[in-house]
C-alpha positions, 0 to 999 in steps of 0.5 A, a space after each residue: 500500500 502506498 505511504 499515504 494517510 488513511 484519509 487520502 487512501 480512503 478518498 482515492 478508494 485504495 482502502 474501504 472507507 465505508 461510504 461511497 464518495 463518487 460525487 466528490 471524486 467526479 467534482 474533483 475531476 471537473 475542478 481539474 478540467 475547469 483549471 485547464 479550460 480557464 488557463 486555455 481560454 478563460 470563461 468562454 472556453 470553460 463554458 464551451 468545454 462543459 457544453 461539449 461534455 454535455 453533448 457527449 453525455 447525451 450522444 454516448 448512450 447511442 452506442 448500443 450494448 449490442 455493438 459493444 458485445 460485437 466488438 468484444 466478440 461476446 455471444 448471447 447465452 441462450 436460456 435453454 443452454 444456461 437455465 440456472 444462470 438466467 434464473 439467478 439473474 431474474 431472481 437477483 434483479 427482482 430482489 434489487 427492485 429492477 424493472 428489467 432483467 439484464 441480458 446475459 452474454 458469454 465472453 471469449 478469452 482466458 481468465 474469470 471476468 465479468 462486465 456490465 454495460 448499457 442502461 435499463 432495458 439495454 443492460 447486458 451482463 457478460 461473463 467469461 467462459 472461464 467464469 462459467 466453467 470454473 466457478 461454483 453455482 454460489 460463486 456465479 450467483 455472487 458474481 451476478 449479484 455484483 454486476 446487478 448492483 452495478 446495473 442498479 446504480 447506473 455505473 455504466 453511465 457514471 464511468 462514461 462520464 468520468 471517461 469523458 471528463 478525463 479525455 476532455 482534460 487531456 485534450 485541453 491540457 495538450 492543446 494549451 501546452 502546444 499553443 503556449 509553446 508555439 505562441 510564446 516560446 517560453 511559457 512560465 514554469 508554473 504553467 507547464 507544471 499545471 498543464 503537465 500534471 492535470 491529465 495525470 491527476 484526472 486519470 488517477 481520480 478516474 481510477 479512484 471512481 472505478 474502485 469506489 464503484 467496485 466497493 459499492 457494488 460489493 456492498 450491493 451484492 452482499 445485501 442481495 445475497 443476504 451476507 458477504 460470505 459467498 462473494 468473499 468465497 468467489 473473490 478468493 477463488 477468482 483470484 486463484 484462478 486468474 493468477 494461475 490462468 493469466 500468469 504467462 501474460 507479460 503484463 500480468 507478471 507484476 502487480 500494477 501500482 494501486 493508484 493505477 489499478 481499476 479494482 481494489 486488491 482482493 484483500 482490500 475488498 474482502 476487508 471491506 466486505 467483512 466490515 459491512 453492517 449486517 445484511 440489508 442493514 446498509 440500505 443499499 437498495 432502499 435509497 432512490 435509484 439514480 
């Protein structure tokens, strides 16, 4: 773990904090963007940047979940071939209070993996072949519960917004840097430092949002399952399978720095699950759905 204070580690979702703080992280990303836009073009550029972001947020959902599945070469799971998984999805969606049941897809490739994409009726949960073949029914149910918690909280939309904020910040910072260099030749050192650091800060905050949503989805899965035991068992088993299955892939030979990782470590997630209040006492699904 990095040598940071506990409060900073909790804010950056490097360790469990007990309360989700996605709004604070996204506000920080927006603040970094405002600084870049203001340096580049003052109030007008700031307004234009947020107008462009609003436009991308509106147009983003136009890329359908089915297109994403085709890009990933995922195939639909027929109910006749995977009746137990479909039954689990229906029961968990009903328990979460969803008005829809996510469609199930099968991902190719090695390793245990699961993703959720889309919104409402277009929501798709894709499970890897190794997940379906290697996990027990209880472990698979825990994985589905985690993904349904993502779907309930519209995490696909949240992560799309953070991606837009990061990419807009990077674009503005790079344009501003080039403009100052080519127009003035020698921009002030503080300006170079700010514009060089802004994309990295935004990227780290984006990663923190993703980790924070993982903690929240674990909480939701625990409430759906009536306790954290099955999810803890699933996380432990998945980690063992992936270490064994993916060990020959070079970029998996070393653990990425915690600040750059999209998921908290398995040890940290298990710690957070064990510190959760009793099942359903946390009120994950009693709050209004976003």
